[in-house]
Biopython code that builds the backbone (N, CA, C, O; Angstrom):
import numpy as np
from Bio.PDB.StructureBuilder import StructureBuilder

atoms = [
    (1, "MET", "N", (-44.281, -1.515, 13.765)),
    (1, "MET", "CA", (-44.433, -1.501, 12.684)),
    (1, "MET", "C", (-43.284, -0.585, 11.890)),
    (1, "MET", "O", (-43.270, 0.634, 12.066)),
    (2, "ILE", "N", (-42.363, -1.208, 11.045)),
    (2, "ILE", "CA", (-41.273, 0.383, 11.048)),
    (2, "ILE", "C", (-42.031, 0.912, 9.351)),
    (2, "ILE", "O", (-42.690, 0.003, 8.846)),
    (3, "GLN", "N", (-41.993, 1.784, 8.797)),
    (3, "GLN", "CA", (-42.220, 2.459, 8.089)),
    (3, "GLN", "C", (-41.069, 2.641, 6.832)),
    (3, "GLN", "O", (-40.278, 3.566, 7.016)),
    (4, "TYR", "N", (-40.909, 1.901, 5.653)),
    (4, "TYR", "CA", (-39.923, 2.682, 5.001)),
    (4, "TYR", "C", (-40.135, 3.576, 3.923)),
    (4, "TYR", "O", (-40.813, 3.045, 3.044)),
    (5, "ASN", "N", (-39.909, 4.366, 3.754)),
    (5, "ASN", "CA", (-39.646, 5.293, 2.729)),
    (5, "ASN", "C", (-39.320, 4.683, 1.149)),
    (5, "ASN", "O", (-38.231, 4.214, 0.821)),
    (6, "THR", "N", (-40.371, 4.787, 0.363)),
    (6, "THR", "CA", (-40.018, 4.534, -0.871)),
    (6, "THR", "C", (-40.052, 5.141, -1.598)),
    (6, "THR", "O", (-40.970, 5.926, -1.834)),
    (7, "PHE", "N", (-38.591, 4.921, -2.500)),
    (7, "PHE", "CA", (-38.095, 5.998, -2.988)),
    (7, "PHE", "C", (-37.929, 5.550, -4.634)),
    (7, "PHE", "O", (-37.654, 4.381, -4.904)),
    (8, "LYS", "N", (-38.077, 6.352, -5.479)),
    (8, "LYS", "CA", (-37.574, 5.712, -6.867)),
    (8, "LYS", "C", (-36.092, 6.342, -6.907)),
    (8, "LYS", "O", (-35.602, 7.187, -6.158)),
    (9, "THR", "N", (-35.677, 5.851, -7.717)),
    (9, "THR", "CA", (-33.872, 5.866, -7.893)),
    (9, "THR", "C", (-33.932, 7.605, -7.935)),
    (9, "THR", "O", (-33.612, 8.502, -7.156)),
    (10, "ILE", "N", (-34.490, 7.533, -9.212)),
    (10, "ILE", "CA", (-34.937, 9.646, -9.573)),
    (10, "ILE", "C", (-34.718, 9.889, -8.586)),
    (10, "ILE", "O", (-33.618, 9.813, -8.039)),
    (11, "GLU", "N", (-35.798, 10.264, -8.099)),
    (11, "GLU", "CA", (-35.829, 10.877, -6.580)),
    (11, "GLU", "C", (-34.741, 10.764, -5.678)),
    (11, "GLU", "O", (-34.506, 11.680, -4.890)),
    (12, "LEU", "N", (-33.683, 9.180, -5.731)),
    (12, "LEU", "CA", (-32.936, 9.272, -4.942)),
    (12, "LEU", "C", (-31.631, 10.241, -5.260)),
    (12, "LEU", "O", (-30.936, 10.734, -4.372)),
    (13, "ILE", "N", (-31.483, 10.373, -6.249)),
    (13, "ILE", "CA", (-30.292, 11.085, -7.494)),
    (13, "ILE", "C", (-31.013, 11.937, -7.305)),
    (13, "ILE", "O", (-29.980, 12.313, -6.751)),
    (14, "GLU", "N", (-31.752, 12.685, -7.176)),
    (14, "GLU", "CA", (-32.176, 14.016, -7.408)),
    (14, "GLU", "C", (-31.965, 14.647, -5.960)),
    (14, "GLU", "O", (-31.166, 15.584, -5.966)),
    (15, "GLU", "N", (-32.461, 14.360, -4.841)),
    (15, "GLU", "CA", (-32.174, 13.968, -3.911)),
    (15, "GLU", "C", (-31.048, 14.670, -3.334)),
    (15, "GLU", "O", (-30.997, 15.772, -2.787)),
    (16, "ILE", "N", (-30.019, 13.670, -3.607)),
    (16, "ILE", "CA", (-28.299, 13.426, -3.506)),
    (16, "ILE", "C", (-27.936, 14.772, -4.301)),
    (16, "ILE", "O", (-27.838, 15.633, -3.426)),
    (17, "GLN", "N", (-27.735, 15.250, -5.335)),
    (17, "GLN", "CA", (-27.676, 16.636, -5.810)),
    (17, "GLN", "C", (-28.210, 17.326, -5.051)),
    (17, "GLN", "O", (-27.467, 17.927, -4.275)),
    (18, "VAL", "N", (-29.211, 17.478, -4.968)),
    (18, "VAL", "CA", (-29.458, 18.775, -3.903)),
    (18, "VAL", "C", (-28.773, 18.979, -2.831)),
    (18, "VAL", "O", (-29.096, 20.021, -2.259)),
    (19, "LYS", "N", (-28.186, 18.556, -2.478)),
    (19, "LYS", "CA", (-27.448, 18.692, -1.006)),
    (19, "LYS", "C", (-26.494, 18.522, -1.080)),
    (19, "LYS", "O", (-25.776, 18.778, -0.114)),
    (20, "GLU", "N", (-25.744, 17.795, -2.715)),
    (20, "GLU", "CA", (-24.530, 18.405, -2.377)),
    (20, "GLU", "C", (-24.126, 20.273, -3.150)),
    (20, "GLU", "O", (-24.588, 21.020, -4.012)),
    (21, "LYS", "N", (-22.847, 20.252, -2.003)),
    (21, "LYS", "CA", (-22.399, 21.986, -2.849)),
    (21, "LYS", "C", (-21.819, 21.968, -3.861)),
    (21, "LYS", "O", (-21.023, 21.073, -3.576)),
    (22, "HIS", "N", (-21.468, 22.362, -5.259)),
    (22, "HIS", "CA", (-20.318, 22.748, -6.620)),
    (22, "HIS", "C", (-19.086, 23.431, -5.526)),
    (22, "HIS", "O", (-19.210, 24.266, -4.630)),
    (23, "ASP", "N", (-18.142, 22.850, -5.920)),
    (23, "ASP", "CA", (-17.145, 23.485, -5.751)),
    (23, "ASP", "C", (-17.456, 24.381, -6.847)),
    (23, "ASP", "O", (-17.869, 23.719, -7.800)),
    (24, "THR", "N", (-17.416, 25.857, -7.137)),
    (24, "THR", "CA", (-17.208, 26.423, -8.171)),
    (24, "THR", "C", (-15.407, 27.206, -8.596)),
    (24, "THR", "O", (-15.345, 28.052, -9.488)),
    (25, "ARG", "N", (-14.568, 26.921, -8.097)),
    (25, "ARG", "CA", (-13.325, 26.733, -8.093)),
    (25, "ARG", "C", (-12.512, 25.831, -8.790)),
    (25, "ARG", "O", (-12.725, 24.631, -8.611)),
    (26, "MET", "N", (-11.822, 26.103, -9.377)),
    (26, "MET", "CA", (-10.893, 25.576, -10.539)),
    (26, "MET", "C", (-9.954, 25.065, -10.364)),
    (26, "MET", "O", (-9.541, 25.770, -9.443)),
    (27, "ASP", "N", (-9.109, 24.246, -10.532)),
    (27, "ASP", "CA", (-7.448, 23.855, -10.432)),
    (27, "ASP", "C", (-7.221, 24.268, -11.770)),
    (27, "ASP", "O", (-7.634, 23.850, -12.851)),
    (28, "PRO", "N", (-6.130, 25.598, -11.286)),
    (28, "PRO", "CA", (-5.360, 26.175, -12.821)),
    (28, "PRO", "C", (-4.658, 24.925, -13.835)),
    (28, "PRO", "O", (-4.784, 24.820, -15.055)),
    (29, "VAL", "N", (-3.958, 24.119, -12.986)),
    (29, "VAL", "CA", (-3.532, 23.085, -14.032)),
    (29, "VAL", "C", (-4.763, 21.901, -14.784)),
    (29, "VAL", "O", (-4.652, 20.984, -15.597)),
    (30, "LEU", "N", (-5.842, 22.457, -14.072)),
    (30, "LEU", "CA", (-6.765, 21.359, -15.290)),
    (30, "LEU", "C", (-7.556, 22.426, -15.800)),
    (30, "LEU", "O", (-8.053, 22.312, -16.920)),
    (31, "GLU", "N", (-7.787, 23.755, -14.913)),
    (31, "GLU", "CA", (-8.509, 24.568, -16.610)),
    (31, "GLU", "C", (-7.623, 24.337, -18.246)),
    (31, "GLU", "O", (-8.074, 24.059, -19.357)),
    (32, "GLU", "N", (-5.651, 24.697, -17.584)),
    (32, "GLU", "CA", (-4.676, 24.430, -18.562)),
    (32, "GLU", "C", (-4.497, 23.169, -19.758)),
    (32, "GLU", "O", (-4.042, 23.259, -20.898)),
    (33, "CYS", "N", (-5.130, 21.770, -18.903)),
    (33, "CYS", "CA", (-5.254, 20.560, -20.178)),
    (33, "CYS", "C", (-6.139, 21.191, -20.495)),
    (33, "CYS", "O", (-5.978, 21.823, -21.539)),
    (34, "TYR", "N", (-7.608, 21.348, -19.705)),
    (34, "TYR", "CA", (-8.345, 21.154, -21.359)),
    (34, "TYR", "C", (-8.463, 22.245, -21.568)),
    (34, "TYR", "O", (-9.492, 21.674, -21.207)),
    (35, "ARG", "N", (-8.527, 23.370, -21.797)),
    (35, "ARG", "CA", (-7.813, 24.742, -22.499)),
    (35, "ARG", "C", (-6.996, 23.648, -24.038)),
    (35, "ARG", "O", (-7.432, 23.426, -25.167)),
    (36, "ILE", "N", (-5.772, 23.234, -23.382)),
    (36, "ILE", "CA", (-4.933, 22.565, -24.619)),
    (36, "ILE", "C", (-5.573, 21.302, -25.338)),
    (36, "ILE", "O", (-5.370, 21.043, -26.525)),
    (37, "LYS", "N", (-6.381, 20.534, -24.478)),
    (37, "LYS", "CA", (-7.287, 19.453, -25.140)),
    (37, "LYS", "C", (-8.337, 20.626, -26.332)),
    (37, "LYS", "O", (-7.965, 20.492, -27.498)),
    (38, "GLU", "N", (-9.491, 21.650, -26.154)),
    (38, "GLU", "CA", (-9.739, 21.869, -26.565)),
    (38, "GLU", "C", (-9.541, 22.260, -28.108)),
    (38, "GLU", "O", (-10.267, 22.069, -29.083)),
    (39, "GLU", "N", (-7.766, 23.135, -27.914)),
    (39, "GLU", "CA", (-7.350, 23.232, -29.021)),
    (39, "GLU", "C", (-6.929, 22.571, -29.856)),
    (39, "GLU", "O", (-6.926, 22.976, -31.019)),
    (40, "PHE", "N", (-6.329, 21.049, -29.423)),
    (40, "PHE", "CA", (-5.687, 20.196, -30.017)),
    (40, "PHE", "C", (-7.397, 20.187, -30.536)),
    (40, "PHE", "O", (-7.676, 20.989, -31.428)),
    (41, "ALA", "N", (-8.191, 19.559, -30.152)),
    (41, "ALA", "CA", (-9.056, 19.311, -30.436)),
    (41, "ALA", "C", (-10.147, 19.878, -32.199)),
    (41, "ALA", "O", (-10.888, 19.313, -33.004)),
    (42, "ALA", "N", (-9.686, 21.018, -32.024)),
    (42, "ALA", "CA", (-9.927, 21.703, -33.003)),
    (42, "ALA", "C", (-9.379, 22.435, -34.244)),
    (42, "ALA", "O", (-9.799, 23.218, -35.096)),
    (43, "GLN", "N", (-7.627, 21.457, -33.761)),
    (43, "GLN", "CA", (-7.150, 21.541, -34.891)),
    (43, "GLN", "C", (-7.038, 20.427, -35.714)),
    (43, "GLN", "O", (-6.734, 20.343, -36.903)),
    (44, "PHE", "N", (-7.390, 19.426, -34.734)),
    (44, "PHE", "CA", (-6.950, 17.820, -35.594)),
    (44, "PHE", "C", (-8.444, 17.533, -35.321)),
    (44, "PHE", "O", (-9.246, 17.928, -34.475)),
    (45, "LYS", "N", (-8.513, 16.443, -36.681)),
    (45, "LYS", "CA", (-10.297, 15.858, -36.749)),
    (45, "LYS", "C", (-9.952, 14.075, -36.107)),
    (45, "LYS", "O", (-10.651, 13.276, -35.484)),
    (46, "SER", "N", (-8.745, 14.032, -36.561)),
    (46, "SER", "CA", (-8.311, 12.531, -35.412)),
    (46, "SER", "C", (-7.195, 12.567, -34.499)),
    (46, "SER", "O", (-6.450, 13.510, -34.235)),
    (47, "SER", "N", (-7.206, 10.669, -33.794)),
    (47, "SER", "CA", (-6.276, 11.295, -32.682)),
    (47, "SER", "C", (-5.035, 10.554, -33.599)),
    (47, "SER", "O", (-3.905, 10.492, -33.113)),
    (48, "GLN", "N", (-5.389, 9.862, -35.287)),
    (48, "GLN", "CA", (-4.135, 9.104, -35.950)),
    (48, "GLN", "C", (-3.658, 10.522, -36.588)),
    (48, "GLN", "O", (-2.452, 10.373, -36.395)),
    (49, "GLU", "N", (-3.767, 11.806, -37.219)),
    (49, "GLU", "CA", (-3.838, 13.216, -37.127)),
    (49, "GLU", "C", (-2.719, 13.694, -35.998)),
    (49, "GLU", "O", (-1.623, 14.196, -36.245)),
    (50, "LEU", "N", (-3.114, 13.492, -35.086)),
    (50, "LEU", "CA", (-2.327, 14.813, -33.672)),
    (50, "LEU", "C", (-1.607, 13.913, -33.101)),
    (50, "LEU", "O", (-1.110, 14.266, -32.031)),
    (51, "TYR", "N", (-1.222, 12.113, -33.710)),
    (51, "TYR", "CA", (-0.153, 10.873, -32.923)),
    (51, "TYR", "C", (1.177, 11.948, -34.528)),
    (51, "TYR", "O", (2.213, 12.444, -34.088)),
    (52, "ASP", "N", (0.952, 12.067, -35.750)),
    (52, "ASP", "CA", (1.426, 12.239, -36.556)),
    (52, "ASP", "C", (1.770, 13.567, -36.625)),
    (52, "ASP", "O", (2.813, 13.719, -37.261)),
    (53, "TYR", "N", (1.165, 14.847, -36.104)),
    (53, "TYR", "CA", (1.596, 15.685, -35.596)),
    (53, "TYR", "C", (2.843, 15.838, -34.630)),
    (53, "TYR", "O", (3.852, 16.515, -34.832)),
    (54, "LEU", "N", (2.553, 15.093, -33.594)),
    (54, "LEU", "CA", (3.208, 14.736, -32.770)),
    (54, "LEU", "C", (4.725, 14.185, -32.902)),
    (54, "LEU", "O", (5.733, 14.575, -32.313)),
    (55, "LYS", "N", (4.578, 13.214, -33.804)),
    (55, "LYS", "CA", (5.652, 12.834, -34.307)),
    (55, "LYS", "C", (6.664, 13.136, -34.803)),
    (55, "LYS", "O", (7.776, 12.757, -34.437)),
    (56, "ALA", "N", (6.198, 14.492, -36.484)),
    (56, "ALA", "CA", (6.797, 15.055, -36.776)),
    (56, "ALA", "C", (7.759, 15.944, -35.748)),
    (56, "ALA", "O", (8.964, 16.186, -35.819)),
    (57, "GLU", "N", (6.569, 16.412, -34.575)),
    (57, "GLU", "CA", (7.191, 17.878, -34.186)),
    (57, "GLU", "C", (8.385, 16.920, -33.190)),
    (57, "GLU", "O", (9.367, 17.477, -32.697)),
    (58, "GLN", "N", (8.188, 15.863, -33.059)),
    (58, "GLN", "CA", (9.607, 15.544, -31.862)),
    (58, "GLN", "C", (10.431, 15.174, -32.872)),
    (58, "GLN", "O", (11.432, 15.436, -32.205)),
    (59, "LYS", "N", (10.896, 14.787, -33.914)),
    (59, "LYS", "CA", (11.369, 14.173, -35.079)),
    (59, "LYS", "C", (12.442, 15.650, -35.238)),
    (59, "LYS", "O", (13.639, 15.588, -34.955)),
    (60, "LYS", "N", (11.797, 16.878, -35.711)),
    (60, "LYS", "CA", (11.838, 18.564, -35.611)),
    (60, "LYS", "C", (13.104, 19.093, -34.936)),
    (60, "LYS", "O", (14.062, 19.588, -35.529)),
    (61, "PHE", "N", (12.915, 18.836, -32.929)),
    (61, "PHE", "CA", (13.309, 18.223, -32.463)),
    (61, "PHE", "C", (14.553, 18.228, -32.004)),
    (61, "PHE", "O", (15.220, 19.057, -31.385)),
    (62, "LYS", "N", (14.817, 16.799, -32.550)),
    (62, "LYS", "CA", (15.342, 15.677, -32.006)),
    (62, "LYS", "C", (16.412, 16.382, -33.534)),
    (62, "LYS", "O", (17.636, 16.337, -33.408)),
    (63, "ALA", "N", (16.034, 16.750, -34.355)),
    (63, "ALA", "CA", (17.126, 17.603, -35.644)),
    (63, "ALA", "C", (17.668, 18.247, -34.703)),
    (63, "ALA", "O", (18.407, 17.534, -34.024)),
    (64, "LEU", "N", (17.585, 19.672, -34.269)),
    (64, "LEU", "CA", (17.936, 20.438, -33.431)),
    (64, "LEU", "C", (18.761, 20.803, -32.355)),
    (64, "LEU", "O", (19.231, 21.845, -31.900)),
    (65, "GLY", "N", (18.798, 18.888, -31.944)),
    (65, "GLY", "CA", (19.588, 19.078, -31.323)),
    (65, "GLY", "C", (19.527, 18.281, -29.366)),
    (65, "GLY", "O", (20.357, 17.893, -28.544)),
    (66, "TRP", "N", (17.635, 18.443, -29.471)),
    (66, "TRP", "CA", (16.882, 18.083, -28.473)),
    (66, "TRP", "C", (17.228, 16.801, -28.248)),
    (66, "TRP", "O", (17.446, 16.198, -29.300)),
    (67, "LYS", "N", (17.415, 15.890, -26.860)),
    (67, "LYS", "CA", (17.552, 14.685, -26.266)),
    (67, "LYS", "C", (16.233, 14.378, -25.721)),
    (67, "LYS", "O", (15.430, 15.261, -25.418)),
    (68, "TYR", "N", (15.981, 12.987, -25.581)),
    (68, "TYR", "CA", (15.061, 12.493, -24.788)),
    (68, "TYR", "C", (15.386, 11.324, -24.288)),
    (68, "TYR", "O", (16.469, 11.156, -24.849)),
    (69, "LEU", "N", (15.283, 10.743, -23.878)),
    (69, "LEU", "CA", (15.282, 9.611, -22.767)),
    (69, "LEU", "C", (14.974, 8.401, -23.043)),
    (69, "LEU", "O", (13.887, 8.563, -23.598)),
    (70, "PRO", "N", (15.247, 6.890, -23.044)),
    (70, "PRO", "CA", (14.604, 6.477, -23.497)),
    (70, "PRO", "C", (13.075, 5.647, -22.649)),
    (70, "PRO", "O", (13.414, 5.125, -21.587)),
    (71, "PRO", "N", (12.126, 5.543, -22.852)),
    (71, "PRO", "CA", (11.124, 4.613, -22.150)),
    (71, "PRO", "C", (11.894, 3.454, -21.150)),
    (71, "PRO", "O", (12.785, 2.631, -21.360)),
    (72, "PRO", "N", (11.008, 3.860, -19.844)),
    (72, "PRO", "CA", (11.486, 2.724, -19.160)),
    (72, "PRO", "C", (11.230, 1.530, -19.678)),
    (72, "PRO", "O", (10.412, 1.385, -20.587)),
    (73, "PRO", "N", (12.127, 0.232, -18.974)),
    (73, "PRO", "CA", (12.138, -0.963, -19.310)),
    (73, "PRO", "C", (10.486, -1.651, -19.143)),
    (73, "PRO", "O", (9.744, -1.514, -18.170)),
    (74, "ALA", "N", (10.263, -2.261, -20.162)),
    (74, "ALA", "CA", (8.856, -3.449, -19.529)),
    (74, "ALA", "C", (8.990, -3.738, -17.926)),
    (74, "ALA", "O", (9.965, -4.046, -17.241)),
    (75, "ARG", "N", (7.939, -3.567, -17.681)),
    (75, "ARG", "CA", (7.544, -4.827, -15.952)),
    (75, "ARG", "C", (7.316, -5.630, -16.549)),
    (75, "ARG", "O", (6.730, -5.595, -17.631)),
    (76, "ASN", "N", (7.912, -6.965, -15.731)),
    (76, "ASN", "CA", (8.317, -8.484, -15.654)),
    (76, "ASN", "C", (7.288, -8.594, -14.471)),
    (76, "ASN", "O", (7.685, -8.657, -13.307)),
    (77, "ASP", "N", (6.045, -8.614, -14.778)),
    (77, "ASP", "CA", (5.528, -9.693, -13.508)),
    (77, "ASP", "C", (5.586, -10.470, -13.304)),
    (77, "ASP", "O", (4.980, -10.957, -12.350)),
    (78, "GLN", "N", (6.414, -11.152, -14.124)),
    (78, "GLN", "CA", (7.086, -12.728, -13.514)),
    (78, "GLN", "C", (7.871, -12.620, -12.566)),
    (78, "GLN", "O", (7.552, -12.886, -11.407)),
    (79, "ASN", "N", (9.254, -12.126, -13.001)),
    (79, "ASN", "CA", (9.848, -12.074, -12.048)),
    (79, "ASN", "C", (9.866, -11.403, -10.375)),
    (79, "ASN", "O", (10.922, -11.164, -9.790)),
    (80, "LYS", "N", (8.420, -11.151, -9.737)),
    (80, "LYS", "CA", (8.266, -10.813, -8.811)),
    (80, "LYS", "C", (8.451, -11.821, -7.789)),
    (80, "LYS", "O", (7.923, -12.924, -7.930)),
    (81, "THR", "N", (9.213, -11.521, -6.686)),
    (81, "THR", "CA", (9.190, -12.500, -6.043)),
    (81, "THR", "C", (7.792, -12.283, -4.521)),
    (81, "THR", "O", (7.008, -11.446, -4.075)),
    (82, "GLU", "N", (8.289, -13.759, -4.264)),
    (82, "GLU", "CA", (5.981, -14.062, -3.240)),
    (82, "GLU", "C", (6.945, -14.226, -2.347)),
    (82, "GLU", "O", (6.666, -14.493, -1.179)),
]
sb = StructureBuilder()
sb.init_structure("model")
sb.init_model(0)
sb.init_chain("A")
sb.init_seg("    ")
for serial, (resi, resn, name, xyz) in enumerate(atoms, 1):
    if name == "N":
        sb.init_residue(resn, " ", resi, " ")
    sb.init_atom(name, np.array(xyz, "f"), 0.0, 1.0, " ", f" {name:<3s}", serial, name[0])
structure = sb.get_structure()
């Protein structure tokens, strides 16, 4: 007769977590992204405030002569050939 180990879900999760080796190194690009995200979160109370700020900055830079490319055209899935 085969005997199966019966584990509860939490026991399995704990067993897997113990076996995992956590990588203590962090990608410098991710570190920078997280730092910027925290700064924005501290400065703005909502995503709408952040949006308004970024729109104002874009308007300011356009007045200074910065050029912006238009967004790419919307992808139309109906034009796909099968």
